[in-house]
C-alpha positions as CSV (number, residue, x, y, z in Angstrom):
1,X,86.2,71.7,56.9
2,X,86.1,72.1,60.7
3,X,88.8,74.3,62.4
4,X,91.1,72.3,64.6
5,X,93.2,73.5,67.5
6,X,96.4,72.0,65.9
7,X,96.0,74.5,63.1
8,X,96.9,77.3,65.5
9,X,100.7,77.1,65.3
10,X,100.6,77.1,61.5
11,X,98.0,80.0,61.5
12,X,100.2,82.1,63.9
13,X,103.2,81.5,61.7
14,X,101.3,82.5,58.6
15,X,99.8,85.6,60.2
16,X,103.3,86.9,61.2
17,X,104.8,86.0,57.8
18,X,101.9,87.8,56.0
19,X,102.3,90.9,58.2
20,X,106.0,91.1,57.6
21,X,105.9,89.7,54.0
22,X,109.1,88.0,55.1
23,X,109.7,84.5,56.6
24,X,112.9,85.5,58.3
25,X,111.3,88.4,60.1
26,X,108.4,86.3,61.2
27,X,110.8,83.7,62.5
28,X,112.6,86.3,64.6
29,X,109.3,87.5,66.0
30,X,108.1,84.0,66.9
31,X,111.5,82.8,68.1
32,X,111.6,80.1,65.3
33,X,113.8,79.4,62.4
34,X,112.8,80.6,58.9
35,X,112.6,77.0,57.8
36,X,110.1,76.3,60.6
37,X,107.9,79.2,59.5
38,X,108.1,78.0,55.9
39,X,107.1,74.5,57.0
40,X,104.1,75.8,58.9
41,X,102.9,77.9,55.9
42,X,103.3,74.9,53.5
43,X,101.4,72.7,56.0
44,X,98.6,75.3,56.0
45,X,98.5,75.6,52.3
46,X,98.3,71.8,51.9
47,X,95.4,71.6,54.3
48,X,93.5,74.4,52.5
49,X,94.5,73.3,49.0
50,X,95.4,76.9,48.0
51,X,98.7,78.8,47.6
52,X,98.9,81.6,50.2
53,X,102.3,83.1,49.1
54,X,103.9,83.6,45.7
55,X,107.6,82.6,46.2
56,X,110.2,84.4,44.0
57,X,113.9,85.3,44.1
58,X,113.3,88.5,46.0
59,X,111.2,86.9,48.7
60,X,107.5,86.2,49.1
61,X,104.2,88.0,48.4
62,X,100.6,87.2,49.3
63,X,98.3,85.7,46.8
64,X,94.7,86.9,46.7
65,X,93.7,83.9,48.9
66,X,96.6,84.7,51.2
67,X,95.5,88.3,51.5
68,X,91.9,87.2,52.4
69,X,93.1,84.8,55.1
70,X,95.7,87.3,56.4
71,X,93.0,89.9,57.0
72,X,90.7,87.5,58.9
73,X,93.6,85.9,60.8
74,X,95.1,89.2,61.8
75,X,91.8,90.4,63.3
76,X,91.1,87.2,65.1
77,X,94.6,87.0,66.7
78,X,94.3,90.7,67.7
79,X,90.9,90.0,69.4
80,X,92.3,86.9,71.2
81,X,95.3,88.9,72.4
82,X,93.1,91.7,73.6
83,X,90.9,89.2,75.5
84,X,93.9,87.6,77.1
85,X,95.3,91.0,78.2
86,X,92.0,91.9,79.6
87,X,91.9,88.7,81.7
88,X,95.4,89.4,82.9
89,X,94.4,92.9,83.9
90,X,91.4,91.5,85.8
91,X,93.6,89.1,87.6
92,X,96.0,91.9,88.5
93,X,93.2,94.3,89.5
94,X,91.8,91.7,91.9
95,X,94.9,92.3,94.0
96,X,95.0,96.1,93.7
97,X,93.3,98.2,96.4
98,X,92.9,101.9,96.1
99,X,92.8,103.8,99.4
100,X,92.2,107.5,99.9
101,X,93.1,109.4,103.1
102,X,94.6,112.6,104.4
103,X,98.2,113.2,103.8
104,X,98.8,113.7,107.6
105,X,97.3,110.3,108.4
106,X,99.3,108.6,105.6
107,X,102.6,110.2,106.5
108,X,102.5,109.7,110.3
109,X,100.3,106.6,110.9
110,X,99.8,104.5,107.8
111,X,103.2,104.5,106.1
112,X,105.2,103.5,109.3
113,X,102.9,100.4,109.5
114,X,103.1,99.4,105.8
115,X,106.1,97.1,106.3
116,X,103.9,95.0,108.6
117,X,101.2,95.1,105.9
118,X,103.6,93.8,103.2
119,X,104.7,91.0,105.5
120,X,101.1,90.0,106.1
121,X,99.7,90.5,102.6
122,X,102.6,90.4,100.0
123,X,100.1,89.8,97.1
124,X,98.1,93.0,97.6
125,X,99.1,96.2,95.7
126,X,98.0,99.3,97.6
127,X,97.4,102.6,95.8
128,X,97.3,105.4,98.3
129,X,95.8,108.8,97.3
130,X,96.1,111.7,99.7
131,X,94.0,114.8,99.5
132,X,91.9,117.1,101.7
133,X,88.7,117.2,99.6
134,X,86.2,114.3,100.0
135,X,86.8,111.8,97.2
136,X,83.8,110.5,95.2
137,X,83.4,106.7,95.7
138,X,82.0,106.0,92.2
139,X,82.6,103.0,90.0
140,X,86.0,104.3,89.0
141,X,86.9,105.8,92.3
142,X,88.8,104.4,95.3
143,X,87.8,101.1,97.1
144,X,88.0,102.5,100.6
145,X,89.2,105.4,102.6
146,X,90.2,106.6,106.0
147,X,88.4,109.8,106.9
148,X,88.5,112.1,109.9
149,X,85.0,113.2,110.8
150,X,81.7,112.4,112.5
151,X,81.3,108.9,111.0
152,X,78.3,109.7,108.9
153,X,78.7,110.3,105.1
154,X,75.9,109.8,102.5
155,X,76.3,106.6,100.5
156,X,79.2,105.3,102.7
157,X,79.5,102.6,105.3
158,X,81.8,103.7,108.1
159,X,83.8,101.6,110.6
160,X,85.3,103.4,113.7
161,X,89.1,103.1,113.5
162,X,90.3,105.2,116.5
163,X,89.4,108.2,118.7
164,X,91.5,111.4,118.7
165,X,92.6,114.0,121.2
166,X,94.4,117.3,120.8
167,X,97.1,119.0,122.9
168,X,99.7,121.8,122.3
169,X,103.3,121.1,121.2
170,X,106.3,123.2,120.3
171,X,109.9,122.8,119.3
172,X,112.3,122.9,122.2
173,X,114.1,125.8,120.6
174,X,111.0,128.0,120.4
175,X,111.8,131.4,122.1
176,X,109.8,131.9,125.3
177,X,109.2,128.3,125.9
178,X,111.1,128.3,129.2
179,X,108.5,130.7,130.7
180,X,105.5,128.4,129.8
181,X,104.4,126.7,133.0
182,X,100.6,126.7,132.6
183,X,98.1,126.6,129.8
184,X,97.5,130.4,130.0
185,X,101.2,131.0,129.3
186,X,100.9,129.4,125.9
187,X,98.9,132.4,124.5
188,X,102.0,134.5,124.8
189,X,103.8,132.3,122.2
190,X,103.4,132.6,118.4
191,X,100.9,130.0,117.3
192,X,100.5,127.9,114.1
193,X,97.3,126.2,113.1
194,X,95.6,124.0,110.6
195,X,92.0,123.9,109.3
196,X,90.8,121.5,112.0
197,X,87.2,121.8,113.3
198,X,88.7,122.4,116.7
199,X,91.3,125.0,117.3
200,X,93.1,127.1,119.8
201,X,90.1,128.9,121.2
202,X,88.5,125.5,122.0
203,X,91.6,124.1,123.7
204,X,92.1,127.2,125.9
205,X,88.4,127.1,127.0
206,X,88.7,123.4,127.7
207,X,91.7,124.2,130.0
208,X,89.9,127.0,131.8
209,X,91.6,129.9,130.0
210,X,88.7,132.2,128.9
211,X,89.2,135.2,126.6
212,X,92.6,134.0,125.5
213,X,94.5,136.1,123.0
214,X,95.2,133.8,120.0
215,X,97.8,135.0,117.6
216,X,98.0,132.5,114.7
217,X,101.0,133.5,112.7
218,X,100.6,130.7,110.1
219,X,97.6,128.6,109.1
220,X,98.1,125.5,107.0
221,X,95.5,123.4,105.1
222,X,97.4,120.2,106.0
223,X,98.3,119.1,109.6
224,X,101.7,117.8,108.5
225,X,102.7,121.2,107.2
226,X,101.6,122.8,110.5
227,X,103.7,120.3,112.5
228,X,106.7,120.8,110.3
229,X,106.3,124.6,110.8
230,X,106.2,124.0,114.6
231,X,109.3,121.8,114.4
232,X,111.1,124.7,112.6
233,X,110.3,126.9,115.6
234,X,107.6,129.1,113.9
235,X,105.2,128.6,116.8
236,X,103.3,126.3,119.1
237,X,100.8,123.9,117.4
238,X,97.6,122.3,118.6
239,X,98.3,118.7,117.5
240,X,96.2,115.6,117.0
241,X,97.5,112.8,119.1
242,X,97.8,110.2,116.3
243,X,99.4,112.6,113.8
244,X,102.1,114.2,116.1
245,X,103.5,110.9,117.5
246,X,106.6,110.7,115.2
247,X,107.6,114.3,116.0
248,X,107.3,113.6,119.8
249,X,109.3,110.4,119.6
250,X,112.1,112.1,117.6
251,X,112.3,115.0,120.0
252,X,111.6,117.6,117.3
253,X,108.5,118.6,119.3
254,X,107.6,118.4,122.9
255,X,104.3,118.5,124.7
256,X,103.3,121.7,126.5
257,X,101.4,122.1,129.8
258,X,97.7,121.5,129.8
259,X,95.1,118.7,129.5
260,X,94.4,117.0,126.2
261,X,91.1,117.9,124.6
262,X,88.9,115.1,123.4
263,X,88.4,115.2,119.7
264,X,85.0,116.1,118.4
265,X,85.7,113.8,115.4
266,X,87.4,110.4,115.0
267,X,89.1,108.4,112.3
268,X,86.8,106.0,110.3
269,X,87.3,103.4,107.6
270,X,84.8,104.1,104.8
271,X,83.7,102.3,101.7
272,X,80.7,102.6,99.3
273,X,77.5,101.2,100.8
274,X,76.2,100.0,97.5
275,X,79.4,98.0,96.7
276,X,80.3,94.9,98.7
277,X,84.1,95.0,99.3
278,X,86.2,92.6,97.2
279,X,88.2,90.0,99.0
280,X,91.4,92.1,98.8
281,X,89.6,95.2,100.0
282,X,88.1,93.2,102.9
283,X,91.6,92.1,103.9
284,X,92.9,95.7,104.0
285,X,89.9,96.7,106.1
286,X,90.5,93.8,108.5
287,X,94.2,94.7,108.7
288,X,93.5,98.4,109.5
289,X,91.0,97.4,112.2
290,X,93.5,95.0,113.8
291,X,96.3,97.6,114.1
292,X,97.2,98.9,117.6
293,X,96.2,102.6,117.6
294,X,99.2,103.8,119.7
């Protein structure tokens, strides 16, 4: 006897009734009436020519034949459900893009632009991971990243995103700020720093101040924390242009005298060289490249 697709409703009703050993509970699960479940089961019994349930005053119980069919049907329905859930996950995953970057970049440059991203790509779900260490781009890792560096990383393709420059900033309330009129005067202020490849010594030399006395009161691993410390008046900070913009526009920090120093490194979009970007990943890359850097 060949299996036909019109058996599926009856088989689903039977599997639920067998699992619950109760037609009413099966009806509640399937959003049917108990009589409808009973009708499906009787229809299945008629087609098979065997009794699947013993009916008695206290309810129903499976026959040996019913137990055999219930075991097979339960496994088959579980497998079908698992396959359908997997297909749904694949569909959803096709619209999920995992991006890794520095916290300072996400906080000051990326997040303020995300409303425009949502308007342009409402179907994409962006997962943003922020950390200082270099993330591994393996098969279970992120799809792409924005890194600050030389633009050459083993196993990664890199697209230039934007150049960088550095200049000193401080809170308007920082003691001694009124006496700062030239780059050399800044060395008399308390200084805060991050773990950037270019620091205060580099900036002073670039501005013609040689042998500067650098007193770094606080050193932070994250540029955002350094700028927050500067905004609280703990010292002047050597800030990256793209990262400090929100603090300057809000007036929490002000730029100090001196020329900006060209950054040794720049921001790059990176993704695994061995893995062609999916359509959604490509759309995120194109959107990042199209953003005005200012």
